[in-house]
C-alpha positions as CSV (number, residue, x, y, z in Angstrom):
1,M,5.8,-30.2,-12.9
2,R,2.9,-29.4,-15.1
3,I,0.5,-26.6,-14.1
4,A,-2.8,-27.9,-13.0
5,T,-4.2,-25.3,-10.6
6,I,-4.2,-21.5,-10.1
7,D,-1.8,-22.1,-7.2
8,D,0.6,-23.9,-9.6
9,L,0.4,-21.1,-12.1
10,F,1.1,-18.4,-9.4
11,E,4.0,-20.4,-8.0
12,A,5.5,-20.7,-11.5
13,L,5.1,-17.0,-12.0
14,D,6.6,-16.3,-8.6
15,Q,9.7,-18.2,-9.6
16,T,10.2,-15.8,-12.6
17,F,10.2,-12.9,-10.2
18,D,12.4,-14.6,-7.6
19,E,15.1,-15.0,-10.3
20,H,15.2,-11.4,-11.2
21,E,17.3,-8.9,-9.2
22,R,14.5,-6.4,-9.4
23,G,11.8,-9.0,-9.0
24,D,9.6,-9.7,-6.0
25,R,9.9,-6.9,-3.5
26,T,6.9,-8.0,-1.4
27,S,8.4,-11.0,0.4
28,A,10.5,-11.2,3.5
29,R,13.6,-11.5,1.4
30,A,13.1,-7.8,0.3
31,A,13.1,-6.5,3.9
32,G,16.7,-5.2,3.6
33,F,16.0,-3.4,0.4
34,W,13.1,-1.4,2.1
35,E,15.1,-0.8,5.3
36,R,17.9,0.8,3.3
37,L,15.5,2.8,1.2
38,L,13.4,4.2,4.0
39,R,16.5,5.2,6.0
40,R,18.0,7.2,3.2
41,E,18.0,10.8,4.2
42,D,17.4,11.9,0.6
43,H,14.5,9.6,-0.1
44,P,11.0,11.2,-0.4
45,L,9.5,8.6,1.9
46,N,11.9,9.5,4.7
47,T,9.4,12.1,6.0
48,S,7.0,12.6,8.9
49,L,4.4,14.3,6.7
50,P,1.0,12.5,6.0
51,D,-0.2,12.0,2.4
52,E,-1.9,15.0,0.8
53,P,-5.1,13.0,-0.2
54,L,-5.4,11.5,3.3
55,V,-5.4,15.0,4.9
56,D,-7.8,16.3,2.2
57,W,-10.2,13.4,2.5
58,H,-10.3,13.7,6.3
59,G,-10.9,17.4,6.0
60,R,-13.8,17.0,3.7
61,G,-15.4,14.2,5.7
62,L,-14.9,11.6,3.0
63,L,-13.3,9.1,5.5
64,G,-16.3,9.3,7.8
65,E,-15.7,9.6,11.6
66,V,-12.1,8.8,12.3
67,D,-12.1,9.0,16.1
68,G,-12.6,5.5,17.5
69,T,-12.3,3.6,14.2
70,R,-9.9,0.7,13.3
71,V,-7.4,1.4,10.6
72,L,-5.0,-1.0,8.8
73,D,-2.0,0.9,7.4
74,V,-0.6,-1.3,4.6
75,G,3.1,-0.8,3.9
76,C,3.2,1.7,6.7
77,G,7.0,2.4,6.4
78,N,8.0,4.8,9.2
79,G,4.4,5.0,10.3
80,R,3.8,8.6,9.1
81,N,0.2,8.1,7.9
82,G,-0.8,5.8,10.7
83,R,0.6,8.2,13.2
84,W,-1.4,11.0,11.8
85,L,-4.6,9.0,12.0
86,A,-3.8,7.8,15.5
87,E,-3.4,11.3,16.6
88,R,-7.0,11.9,15.5
89,G,-8.3,9.1,17.6
90,A,-8.1,6.1,15.3
91,D,-6.8,2.7,16.5
92,V,-4.1,1.9,13.9
93,V,-2.4,-1.4,13.0
94,G,0.6,-0.8,10.7
95,V,2.2,-3.6,8.7
96,D,5.4,-3.5,6.7
97,L,8.3,-5.7,5.6
98,A,11.0,-3.3,7.0
99,A,11.3,-4.8,10.5
100,A,14.3,-2.7,11.4
101,V,12.5,0.6,10.5
102,L,9.5,-0.5,12.6
103,D,11.8,-1.2,15.5
104,D,13.3,2.3,15.1
105,V,9.9,4.1,15.2
106,R,7.9,1.8,17.5
107,P,9.0,3.7,20.7
108,T,7.9,7.0,19.2
109,L,4.4,6.0,18.0
110,P,1.2,7.1,19.7
111,S,-0.3,4.6,22.1
112,R,-3.2,4.0,19.6
113,M,-0.8,2.7,16.9
114,E,0.9,-0.7,16.8
115,V,3.2,-2.0,14.0
116,H,4.1,-5.5,12.8
117,A,6.7,-6.8,10.4
118,L,4.9,-9.1,7.9
119,D,4.4,-10.1,4.3
120,I,0.8,-9.2,3.4
121,L,0.6,-11.8,0.7
122,R,1.9,-14.8,2.7
123,D,1.8,-14.2,6.5
124,P,-1.2,-14.2,8.7
125,L,-2.9,-10.7,8.7
126,P,-4.2,-8.7,11.6
127,A,-7.8,-9.7,12.4
128,G,-10.5,-7.5,10.9
129,P,-12.8,-5.9,10.4
130,F,-11.3,-2.5,9.7
131,D,-13.1,0.8,9.1
132,L,-10.3,2.0,6.9
133,I,-7.6,0.2,4.9
134,Y,-5.0,2.6,3.7
135,D,-2.2,1.7,1.2
136,S,0.4,4.2,0.4
137,G,3.0,2.7,-1.9
138,C,2.6,-1.0,-1.3
139,F,0.2,-2.1,-4.1
140,H,2.3,-0.7,-6.9
141,H,5.2,-3.0,-6.0
142,L,3.2,-6.2,-6.3
143,A,3.9,-8.6,-9.2
144,P,0.8,-8.3,-11.6
145,H,-0.6,-11.8,-10.7
146,R,-0.3,-11.1,-7.0
147,R,-2.7,-8.2,-7.2
148,I,-5.3,-11.0,-7.2
149,T,-3.9,-12.4,-4.0
150,Y,-3.9,-9.0,-2.4
151,L,-7.5,-8.4,-3.2
152,Q,-8.5,-11.8,-1.9
153,R,-6.7,-11.2,1.4
154,L,-7.2,-7.5,2.1
155,L,-10.7,-6.6,1.0
156,P,-12.5,-9.2,3.2
157,L,-10.9,-7.4,6.2
158,L,-12.9,-4.2,5.3
159,R,-16.2,-3.9,7.2
160,L,-19.4,-3.1,5.3
161,G,-19.5,0.7,4.8
162,G,-15.7,0.9,5.4
163,R,-13.3,2.8,3.2
164,Y,-10.3,1.6,1.2
165,A,-7.8,4.2,0.1
166,I,-4.7,3.9,-2.1
167,V,-1.8,6.1,-3.3
168,A,0.1,4.6,-6.2
169,F,2.3,5.6,-9.1
170,S,0.5,7.5,-11.9
171,Q,0.7,6.0,-15.4
172,E,-0.5,9.3,-16.8
173,R,2.6,11.1,-15.5
174,Q,5.2,8.3,-14.8
175,P,4.5,5.5,-17.3
176,S,5.7,2.0,-16.6
177,A,5.9,-1.3,-18.6
178,G,2.8,-3.2,-19.4
179,D,1.9,-6.3,-17.3
180,R,2.6,-8.7,-20.1
181,D,6.2,-7.5,-20.3
182,V,6.6,-7.6,-16.5
183,L,5.2,-11.1,-16.3
184,A,7.6,-12.3,-19.1
185,T,10.7,-10.8,-17.6
186,G,10.1,-10.8,-13.8
187,D,11.4,-7.3,-13.7
188,T,9.2,-5.0,-11.5
189,A,11.7,-2.2,-12.0
190,G,10.7,0.7,-9.8
191,G,7.1,-0.3,-9.5
192,T,4.0,-0.4,-11.6
193,A,2.1,2.8,-12.5
194,F,-1.7,2.9,-12.8
195,T,-4.2,5.2,-14.6
196,L,-7.2,6.3,-12.6
197,D,-9.3,4.0,-14.8
198,D,-7.0,1.1,-13.9
199,L,-7.6,1.7,-10.2
200,G,-11.3,1.9,-10.7
201,R,-11.4,-1.4,-12.6
202,I,-9.0,-3.3,-10.3
203,F,-11.1,-2.2,-7.2
204,R,-14.5,-2.6,-9.0
205,A,-15.8,-4.7,-6.1
206,L,-15.9,-1.4,-4.1
207,R,-17.9,1.8,-4.8
208,P,-15.7,4.7,-5.9
209,V,-15.8,7.8,-3.8
210,E,-13.0,9.9,-5.5
211,L,-10.2,9.1,-7.9
212,R,-7.7,11.9,-8.6
213,A,-4.1,13.0,-9.0
214,V,-2.1,13.7,-5.9
215,R,-1.5,17.4,-5.4
216,P,2.1,18.4,-4.7
217,D,3.2,21.4,-2.5
218,V,0.2,21.4,-0.2
219,D,1.5,22.7,3.2
220,E,2.2,20.1,5.9
221,T,1.5,17.2,3.6
222,F,3.5,14.8,1.4
223,G,2.5,14.9,-2.3
224,A,4.2,14.3,-5.6
225,D,2.9,14.8,-9.1
226,F,3.8,11.3,-10.2
227,L,1.1,9.8,-7.8
228,N,-2.6,9.0,-8.2
229,A,-5.0,8.5,-5.3
230,A,-8.3,6.7,-5.0
231,L,-10.8,6.3,-2.3
232,F,-13.5,3.6,-2.3
233,R,-16.3,2.4,0.0
234,R,-17.5,-1.1,0.6
């Protein structure tokens, strides 16, 4: 088959990633990988603590009024960030590939949080609009070309005036391969790192509120010095 459309191009690139053992970790086929990772006792994400920037932005009022808002928690894992928001009055929908992990935590979640196992690039998404879309660690595992799909699917779910927030690997402190190399090999390795400028450019359809490094060792929060955080408003 010869490439004639953008869909043809993306499908051809998808095949490159499907064929690599460290390729596409965003489809349902990768669910077992994430379930094993999130259940490891020594893994940093096996924690109940909310992200440091989430707590900070809420404390400074940068998220707006949280009580009564609708939140989409993308790549929610064990639900730690969504749980924290639900405990402050938000109605949270968490989505993740790791169905078994979601089954483990579902009985313990606040009544204002629900979770669903789905592929954000390919499955039907929860209906919007949302006041906040929060992504902690999902975006940096996408294949480079599928960032476009992510933006096309997720950003329309954000209401006018709503916030989009992301926590992702930092290229300044944890460099990763360039996109051309990743596209050529299909190897996503441990994920893609982004500079703060990268995040500003990728999410340029939104208005930046704050872009900064994540601060480690803030009491009662999860933070690591290899992470960047960015908050935008539509």
